[in-house]
KOLKOL-111663 format. One record per residue (C-alpha): residue in one letter; y, z, x. Coordinates in steps of 0.001 Angstrom, whole numbers, padded with zeros to 6 digits, always signed. Example, Ala and Ser with C-alpha at 12.3 -4.5 7.8 and 13.67 -1.06 7.14 Angstrom:
# KOLKOL-111663
A-004500+007800+012300/S-001060+007140+013670/
END
This chain:
# KOLKOL-111663
M+108879+130810+160198/M+106801+128135+158487/R+103806+128966+160693/K+104112+132648+159784/L+104231+131764+156056/T+101169+129549+156459/L+099302+132342+158218/L+100236+134751+155441/L+098963+132314+152793/V+095691+131833+154664/A+095283+135560+155065/S+095982+136026+151360/F+093336+133457+150396/V+090771+134993+152748/A+091406+138417+151216/F+091164+136908+147713/A+087891+135154+148559/A+086508+138288+150164/D+087408+140419+147144/S+085750+137923+144794/K+082620+137760+146929/L+082418+141550+147046/A+082839+141831+143279/L+080067+139278+142673/D+077673+140790+145197/G+074294+141013+143458/I+075058+138348+140847/D+072082+136247+141993/S+069523+138987+141396/F+071161+139865+138093/S+071050+136219+136942/E+067428+135761+137923/K+066510+138902+136011/A+068494+137704+132992/L+066435+134496+132986/Q+063259+136569+132810/D+064579+139097+130287/W+065705+136397+127850/K+062883+133945+128619/C+065351+131168+129364/A+064361+128099+131377/G+067682+127792+133165/F+071458+128106+133100/A+074548+127245+135125/I+077707+129280+135601/A+081207+128732+136954/I+083613+131633+137476/I+087374+131152+137770/Q+089859+133686+139113/D+093580+133265+139760/G+093479+129500+139337/K+090470+128836+141560/V+086731+128442+141117/V+085299+131408+143025/F+081660+130866+142100/F+079464+128212+140572/K+075715+127894+140669/G+072609+126861+138765/Y+069640+129132+138054/G+066169+128261+136871/L+064994+124828+135769/R+066488+121953+133833/D+063063+120338+133519/R+060106+122734+133576/K+057443+120047+133575/H+058769+118456+136770/S+060205+121676+138276/L+063712+120210+138531/P+066378+122856+139235/V+069649+123468+137402/T+072715+122538+139486/P+076475+122896+138859/R+076411+119222+137817/T+073526+119524+135352/L+074562+118284+131899/F+074049+120589+128913/A+075148+120273+125291/I+078117+122620+124795/G+077837+122613+120978/S+080738+124248+119160/A+082638+124878+122391/T+083663+121272+121598/K+085994+122564+118891/S+088757+123580+121290/F+088706+120047+122722/T+089426+118692+119243/V+092319+121148+118825/T+093653+120289+122272/S+093604+116585+121406/L+095513+117307+118180/G+097979+119387+120183/V+098679+116370+122376/L+099549+114396+119227/V+101875+117215+118169/D+103521+117113+121605/Q+103991+113365+121143/G+105723+113906+117785/K+102981+112077+115877/L+101606+115134+114062/D+102921+118381+112606/W+100542+121358+112465/D+102030+122488+109153/K+102467+119315+107136/P+099777+118503+104528/V+096817+116463+105731/R+097463+114108+102811/D+100763+113098+104401/Y+098620+111406+107053/M+095449+110612+105079/P+096238+110231+101338/D+092513+109927+100524/F+091812+113503+101674/R+090380+115440+098731/L+088575+118752+098234/W+086936+120378+095200/D+089982+122645+094817/Q+093126+120693+093940/F+095457+123361+095335/A+093683+123251+098703/T+093736+119443+098577/E+097516+119381+098266/R+098271+122214+100717/M+095673+121822+103494/T+097342+121286+106880/P+095967+120361+110314/R+096375+124039+111270/D+094163+125008+108301/L+091496+122500+109342/V+091039+124214+112724/T+091262+127878+111694/H+088277+128179+109313/R+090321+129159+106240/S+089655+126225+103913/G+087744+128325+101354/L+084558+126341+102018/P+081371+127943+103341/R+079437+125992+105979/H+077628+123339+103867/D+076000+122292+107168/L+073025+120506+105633/I+075307+117663+104609/W+075557+116573+108236/Y+072542+118104+109963/N+070009+115294+110447/S+071649+113283+107670/G+072794+110135+109464/L+076005+110028+107417/S+079067+108569+109107/R+082268+110604+109484/K+083886+108446+106811/E+081026+109157+104402/M+081218+112903+105053/F+085002+112808+104641/E+084563+111120+101238/R+081996+113715+100107/L+084145+116786+100824/R+085409+116699+097231/Y+081929+117541+095900/L+081459+120743+097936/E+082022+123991+096111/P+084281+126552+097819/S+083272+130210+097883/K+086705+131735+098548/D+090307+130962+097732/F+092216+128813+100173/R+093617+130703+103192/T+092210+134078+102132/T+088999+134432+104176/F+087595+133329+107525/Q+084532+131148+106947/Y+083151+129153+109864/Q+083247+125485+108888/N+082066+122479+110910/L+083060+119835+108358/M+086738+120786+108581/F+086605+120278+112362/M+084928+116926+111795/T+087866+116131+109511/A+090305+117275+112207/G+088731+114814+114637/Y+088768+112114+111975/L+092491+112823+111515/A+093117+112614+115274/A+091355+109243+115389/H+093419+108004+112437/I+096729+108971+114038/A+095847+107921+117602/D+094394+104617+116339/M+091265+105040+118426/S+087992+106922+118038/W+087966+110710+118495/E+085784+110179+121569/A+088197+107685+123127/H+091169+109946+122422/V+089564+113064+123938/R+088533+111053+126975/K+092064+109672+127390/V+094062+112892+126926/I+091633+115520+128328/F+088706+114180+130354/E+090688+111686+132436/P+093709+113893+133286/L+091378+116746+134294/G+088895+114579+136164/M+085970+115511+133886/S+084054+112411+134917/G+080583+113809+134241/S+081189+114762+130599/N+080205+112679+127552/F+079942+112775+123770/S+076281+112114+122983/V+072911+113443+124111/M+071890+109788+124287/D+074419+109313+127099/S+073346+112532+128832/Q+069839+111165+129238/K+071220+108235+131247/S+072404+110693+133898/S+070388+111634+136991/D+071094+115332+136388/Y+070662+116549+132808/S+068783+119400+131187/L+066044+119087+128642/P+066361+121225+125496/Y+064140+124286+125066/S+063482+126890+122407/L+061732+130229+122346/V+058748+129906+119987/K+056618+133027+119539/E+057966+134336+122862/E+056988+131115+124658/I+059456+128617+126147/K+058832+125223+124562/E+060530+121893+125085/I+061960+120478+121855/P+063493+117092+120955/F+067163+116367+121573/R+069298+116694+118462/N+071776+113847+118090/I+074905+115157+116355/D+077266+112277+117081/Q+078421+112093+113462/I+079771+115669+113477/G+081106+115061+117010/P+084546+116748+116786/A+082785+119986+115818/G+080144+120017+118525/S+078834+116892+120308/I+080308+117162+123836/N+077925+117455+126783/S+079210+118701+130109/N+078479+120623+133292/V+080068+123765+134734/E+081886+121770+137411/D+083786+119789+134754/M+084156+122692+132348/A+085732+124894+135034/K+088600+122371+135199/Y+089031+122675+131433/V+089135+126486+131526/M+091639+126444+134405/M+093885+124170+132316/H+093906+126690+129457/L+094441+129609+131849/A+097460+127645+133152/H+098859+127358+129594/G+097894+123701+129171/K+099302+122428+132467/G+098635+118727+132926/V+097412+118169+129375/L+099151+120256+126732/S+102537+121857+126220/E+102718+125586+126883/R+103761+126147+123257/N+100633+124514+121842/A+098330+126029+124470/N+099661+129470+123554/Q+099177+128805+119827/M+095517+128073+120468/Q+095171+131507+122068/A+097189+133367+119417/P+095667+134884+116219/Q+095848+132539+113230/M+093191+134051+110948/S+091817+137595+110839/I+088036+137950+110952/A+087061+141616+111177/G+087928+144977+112661/P+086062+146520+115594/G+082283+146630+115167/N+079612+148974+116489/D+080182+147982+120112/K+083190+150066+121111/E+083891+147793+124072/L+084821+144926+121718/G+088062+144986+119736/A+089100+143503+116405/Q+088259+139833+115962/S+090466+136955+114910/Y+090472+133183+115299/G+093110+131167+117088/M+092916+127392+117029/G+089521+126408+118396/F+088985+129818+120030/F+087749+133261+118961/L+089998+136125+120011/T+089110+139739+120707/S+089284+142246+123562/Y+086664+143419+126002/R+087082+146942+127332/G+090828+146716+126684/H+091314+143209+128143/Y+092409+140328+125883/L+089501+137875+125583/V+089527+134238+124425/H+086173+132580+123936/H+083994+130168+122001/G+080240+129759+122024/G+078144+126762+121169/N+074629+126440+119764/I+072667+123322+118962/D+068948+122572+119193/G+067841+123487+122711/F+071194+124624+124105/S+073601+127588+124076/A+077003+127590+125733/L+079950+129921+126262/V+083539+129243+127293/S+085285+132549+127971/F+088513+133648+129665/M+091022+136486+129925/P+094487+134874+130087/Q+096324+138058+131072/D+093884+138791+133898/Q+093497+135153+134969/I+089709+135366+134866/G+087428+132875+133136/M+083980+131396+133128/V+081649+128810+131646/I+077950+129500+131053/L+075646+126688+129916/T+071979+127248+129039/N+069043+125155+127856/Q+067853+127491+125095/N+069200+127502+121546/G+070382+130765+120024/S+070227+132564+123368/S+071961+135889+124051/L+072000+135139+127773/P+075545+133655+127914/A+077081+136764+126333/V+075067+139150+128521/V+075992+137323+131730/S+079658+136994+130765/Y+080065+140713+130059/N+078397+141546+133360/V+080727+139216+135263/Y+083786+140757+133612/D+082512+144238+134478/R+082143+143205+138124/V+085430+141328+138545/L+087456+143967+136681/G+085893+146715+138785/L+084275+148490+135814/D+080938+150241+135509/Q+078298+147710+134551/I+076936+148075+131011/D+073292+147207+130373/W+073978+144678+127625/T+070432+143321+127756/K+068995+146674+126771/R+071587+147209+124056/M+071085+143790+122483/K+067298+143953+122685/D+067331+147400+121049/Q+069399+145965+118195/Q+067028+143022+117812/E+063989+145300+117780/K+065482+147415+114992/T+066110+144328+112880/K+062605+143036+113548/A+061076+146419+112707/A+062900+146539+109373/A+061458+143147+108392/E+057944+144115+109489/D+058154+147397+107594/A+059035+145598+104364/K+056152+143177+104919/K+053656+145979+105578/K+054653+147721+102358/G+054173+144515+100397/Y+057717+144204+099115/T+058260+140722+097727/P+060237+139118+094888/Q+057252+136884+094046/R+055719+137157+090555/T+051953+136812+090730/G+049724+135153+088134/T+052216+132456+087116/H+051805+128671+087144/P+054026+125559+086994/S+055118+124388+083548/H+054141+120746+084224/D+051396+118859+085992/L+052252+118591+089673/A+052646+114823+089557/E+055535+115186+087094/Y+057670+116985+089698/A+057622+113947+091987/G+060781+111869+092047/E+064193+111456+093635/Y+066980+113948+092969/E+070619+113370+093902/H+073768+115415+094554/P+077054+113480+095047/G+077858+115423+098213/Y+074503+116210+099776/G+072736+112967+098885/V+069107+112443+097867/A+066187+114907+097994/R+062695+113507+097489/V+059563+115082+096050/E+056325+113143+096522/M+052739+113661+095451/E+050379+113322+098403/N+046713+114387+098553/N+047149+116529+095431/E+050062+118374+097055/L+053821+118147+096580/K+055874+117173+099614/F+059601+117872+099799/M+061961+115868+102001/F+065724+116121+102495/N+067577+114439+105372/G+064252+113937+107115/L+063497+117673+106912/G+061053+119506+104699/G+057308+119804+104275/T+054625+120834+101820/L+055802+122589+098667/N+053750+125689+097879/H+053931+127194+094413/F+055887+130455+094526/H+056156+131378+090837/Y+056971+129649+087524/D+058879+126430+088380/I+059924+127633+091822/F+058225+126274+094933/E+058607+127186+098604/V+058822+124827+101581/A+055960+125619+103953/E+056954+127398+107150/R+057103+125191+110232/E+058606+125521+113707/Q+062098+124080+114239/N+062525+123350+110530/P+065727+124792+108996/L+064245+124324+105514/S+061214+126541+106228/K+060546+128965+103345/M+063461+127567+101330/K+062965+127957+097585/V+063127+124833+095404/Q+063751+125533+091729/F+063047+122845+089114/H+064839+122737+085774/T+063635+121291+082494/S+065752+119433+079915/L+065760+120140+076171/Q+063269+117283+075826/G+060877+118997+078242/D+061537+116638+081166/L+061983+117873+084721/D+065550+116645+085132/S+066968+118508+088151/L+066211+120798+091064/A+068344+123478+092681/L+068476+124446+096345/P+070078+127629+097762/L+071850+125724+100532/E+074766+128169+100680/S+074340+131885+100048/T+077966+132386+098968/V+077955+129813+096149/K+075529+129100+093332/E+072545+126861+094005/V+073323+123205+094695/V+071939+121131+091811/F+070369+117712+092422/T+070004+115543+089308/R+066837+113526+088918/L+067256+109796+089405/G+065573+107370+087073/D+062743+105087+088077/K+064167+102377+090347/R+062708+099588+088214/M+064919+100828+085342/T+067912+099314+087150/E+066349+095843+087405/R+067660+093109+085109/T+064176+091867+084288/F+063309+095352+083028/L+066541+095929+081095/E+066982+092544+079422/P+064218+092962+076784/L+065836+096256+075742/T+069217+094733+074876/G+070143+093693+071360/A+071069+095161+067974/Y+069129+098021+066370/Q+069433+099150+062778/R+069801+102901+062291/G+070182+103652+058605/A+073345+101867+057477/S+074675+101520+061034/T+074048+099004+063790/V+073492+100279+067326/T+074173+097763+070132/I+072489+097875+073528/A+074248+095629+076063/F+074501+095004+079800/H+077125+096751+081889/G+077065+094696+085061/D+073699+093443+086269/N+071777+096699+086638/A+072886+099030+083854/I+073082+099102+080078/T+075314+100772+077501/M+074934+101886+073891/T+077664+101297+071306/L+077692+103399+068141/P+079958+102422+065220/A+083115+104578+065105/Q+081867+106640+068065/G+082388+104349+071032/T+080350+103026+073938/F+078187+105261+076156/D+076573+104620+079534/L+072794+105032+079577/I+071335+106887+082547/P+067739+105986+083506/V+065227+108834+083318/R+061698+107449+083504/G+059419+105123+081570/T+061807+103703+078971/R+063824+106871+078379/F+067555+107086+079081/N+070007+109969+078860/V+073282+109365+077056/K+076074+110037+079540/G+078639+112518+078283/L+076434+113955+075521/T+074427+117033+076499/G+070899+117050+075096/Y+071044+113459+073834/S+068605+110811+075032/I+067005+107634+073734/E+063633+105983+074293/F+062557+102406+073728/K+059134+102079+072116/G+058439+098427+071388/D+060923+097396+068684/D+061725+101034+067951/L+064651+102927+069472/V+064065+106672+069254/F+067035+109097+069364/Y+066318+112620+070662/Q+069186+114888+069671/P+069703+118659+069489/N+069703+118397+065678/G+066571+116272+065387/T+064791+113011+066186/F+065939+109721+064608/L+064723+106128+064594/A+066365+102706+064810/T+064544+099346+064664/K+065451+096189+066557/K+066871+093409+064447/K+064972+090122+064519/
END
């Protein structure tokens, strides 16, 4: 009897394997053509069906210069596909009774604070991982910034929301960073150590890591590439360790197949079925069906996007970071899944290949997604070229800056985003923010434009300078988020104006009419001004010997020898230093 059962099981597996092989017949030629169509250096794919890996293979090159091929063990950055790992690790903490999805984050981290007080008090771990915080992306806080997770966590309070809390889906990396920061706080170990302990080790994901620096220590890793003017070009690795919980994992399709099989098995071996199912259940609506009739309404679970493909429930998440695109995709009801990892940023190849695989395995007619997507791209490109040919532009010609160029140079600060620098170099203005930027070209009036340059996210960004009532350039505004007003950076004073040797000669008593004005130290690197019956005010360095009076709009003072000049909205007044 046992022998007969064994023979039946073997026969069943052989039939299963044969069916899978038949369905995927021609996948090699399709994949090679996809590489050419999308000008991609290489990619790897693993396909899972009914709890088994039925196909995995590498196509193209991981290193074009040395003609090194992609293999199933080649490491790629998976970008935002990392997000579901962060949710899974939080789910483990929920299973352990250490975390509740629906208790306020402040119950666990009292220092958590957002711009909106209501959101501050009500935000839960579930909210952190469902993109409903009310905040737009604000990605340039972390991108190339070098800020630690703690520093980013502390700056969340200065970021303006664009929607009310829990009303609108808005993709948000900083909230996922915060989710990982929360996991580390509760688990009493780093986010990396926790993910390794509760996910990588139980699943045997021994090749995966958390930093592109570690990937480059491997004997089998892919270089990053980008398509520049229709040419494949190698680009530098982008280290995103600081935003890790939102996107820093690097892996291969061999390891990632184990992860997908775990989720297809409702969390078996890692996560409770209840929490695995919550990840795959709608938590936040995104949009109704779009132009592609094969794709259904979209929503977000917890770390996964949810939709349907040709009537089949589809769970997926992509990932994009400099030089890499990734896709984790599976159909839980059909027990089909796959992982596609590429070495080209912003590539459509993962989506095209995934749809083709689903068509094959589900026994459906194959749709030419490459043609459809390229047609859509061509229409968008044509619309932009048409506007350019007709000369449509918002630029006002014949204008000039209101100040000499040298006066625009200085440091400008925002409490959340940090410091932006404008420098005068070879009679040109240079703009720099988080190590990004370039030459500033005059656009019109007091608005300049960052010169266009490859792989620069600030290319063609407008920089608008503002002038104070006294005629000083006192701030600049950057359109860092399209859904909120421009982010304003306030000009910092000359650094020497915070030195004790500079400030000390300015202190003392000054006679203004019948009143005595007192200038005194506040600490070692700042001074205050005390006015009789009005109180004491902090003085904010501007430049030269001019200071703004904190808390009084349009009020500033300037030291000129023994004279103290008051610039006020209602006039200019003089005080003289007492001997």
